[in-house]
N, C-alpha and C positions, 0 to 999 in steps of 0.2 A: 336046737339054736333059739326056738322062741320061749323055752321054759325060763330061763334067767331073766328075760324081759317081763314077762309076765308075772314072776315072783317079785321083782322090783317094782312094777306096776302097782300090784296089790299092797307091799309094804309102804311104799310112797303114799297111797291114798290113807293107809292107817295112821301113818304119822301126821299127816295133815289134817285129819279126822281129829286127832288128839291133840291138837294145838302147838305142834312141832313146827318151826320154820326150817325150810329147805336152804341150804346155803346157795346163794347165786353163782358162788365161785366152783364150788365142788357139790355136785348134786346128790351126793351119798352121804352128806353131813348134814345132820339134822341137830337143832337146838330147841330147848324149852327153858323159859325163864318163868319163875313164878314171882308172886307179888312181893316177896322179900329180896329179888335181885339174884336169887341163887339158881344157878344153871344147870341144866342135864344135856350132855352132849353125847349123841350118837353116831358112829360112823359104820356103813356098810362095805363089807369089801366081799366080793363074790356071793358066797354062803355065810359068811362070818359077820359079826356083829361086835363091835367093842363099843363101852359106853363108860362114862364116867360123870359123876355129878355130886350134888350136896343135898338132893331131896328126891323123894319118889323111887329111888335105886329098886329096892325091894319090889314095892308094887309094878315098877315097870318090867321088871324080870318075870313076875307072877304073868301079869298080862301078855307078855310077848310069847311064852313058853305055851300059854293057852291058846293065843290066837294062831300061831305059827308052828306048834309042835317043836318048840326048839328045845336045846338041851343047854343046862347051865353048866359050862366047863371051870366055874369059879374064876379066881383071880387070874388074870393074864400073866404068864411066863414067858411066852415067846410068841412073836407076831411079826411077819414078813421079815424074817433075817435078824429081827431085833429083839435081844434079850431085855425083859422088864423085871426090875425088882421093885418092889412096893413097899415103903417103910412109912411110920407114922408121920415123919417130917416132910416127905416127899416120894417121888418116882426116880429110879436111876434106870437110865437106858444105855445099851452099849451094842456093839456088833463085834465083840471079841471072838465068838464062836465063828461067825461067819468069816472076818478076818482070816483066822486060822484054818478054815476050809479052803480059801481061795488060794492062800500060801501052798498048801497041800497039792492041789490041782495042778499049781504052776510049778512044783517040786522047788519050792523056796522056803521051806520050813527053817532051813538053817541060813538064812541070810543075814548079812549084817544089819544091825539097826541103825536108823538114821533119824535124827531129831527133825522135827516139823521144820520144813524150810521157810517157812514165814515166822516173823517176830510175833511172840504168842502175845504181847502186850498191844499190837496194834489194834484198834477198834475199826471193824469191817462195816 
């Protein structure tokens, strides 16, 4: 029970020591901005870490692998039931697979489609 708390405490200390700012709203979210205004964002989830940024990506990976004996799994493809596809012009996320799994669980794979019950042009 105490191991996750100790791990988080160690990684939190490391991030703060290396000039990352912890989010006031989400304590597992860290950001670092360089002198050019470029940002590196790191998010922890249990024993996983995802990050995105415009600088120090390779240096950050090497440092984390060395400090915490982590494994680089490459580009993210799936995280928390969200499929992630990365392209040169941006990132596409979907929950298509998750939705199909839910339909299967509730035996609704063959249900009739229904359009979104809200006007799609409405700004919320």
